N, C-alpha and C positions, 0 to 999 in steps of 0.2 A: 526724195527725202521730204519729210513733213516738219513744219515749224509751228510752234505755239502761236496762237493769235493773241496779240496784245495791242492795246491802244496807246500810241505814243503820248497822248495827252495825260495818261495816268502817271507815266514817268515824269513828265513835265510838271504836273501838279505836285508830286512828291518833292521835286527839287525846289519848286517855288515855295512850298510850305516850309521846308527846311531852311531855305535862305531867309525867309521872313522871321522864322523862329530865332535865327541867329542875329537878327537886326541888321541885315545887309541889304543894300539896294542892288539892283541888277548891275549898275555901274561898278560898285565896289567888288562884287563877286567877279565880274569880268576882268577887272584889274588884277585881282588875286590869282585868277586862273590863266591870265595872259591871253585873253580872248576879247574880241570886240563885243560890246554890249548887245548888239543886235543878235548875236549867236545865243546869248543867254535868253533873250526874249523868244527866239525861235524854239529853243529847247523847252521852255516853260509852257508855251502855247501849243506845242505839238503840231504846229502848222506846217513845218518843213522838217524833213529829216536832217540829222546832223551826223557827222562822222563819229564813230564809236570812241576814238581817242579823245575827242572834245567832250563827249558825254562823260567819259570816265574821269577826265581832268576836273570837270565841274563837280562831279560827285565826290571826288577825293578831297577837294577843297572844303566841302561841306561835311566831311566825315561820314559820307554814305558809302555803301558797298553795292556793287552790281553782282548779283548772284544768278547763276544759271542752274535751273533745276531740271533734272532728268524728267522726261515725259512720264506722267502717271495717269491712271484712269481719271476721267473727269475733265481733262483739258480738251478744249475745242481745237481740232487740228484741221487745217485746210486740206483738201484733196490734191494730190499731185496732178499737174496738168499734162 
């Protein structure tokens, strides 16, 4: 099976931008989402993967949606090993 290639930092940047737009600190968002602040930092920097449930929880608190788009022409796909 092939999966789209994406950079976790892009998701993290979008989350950081939305958090700042709402005037929230990482600590405030962490408290609202029921997560440690360091998890918010990891998500925003894309330095370390996070569980999908945590990512979705943070995005929900920011009013964001996670959308899966079916593969179409133009996506870069890694080769199966």
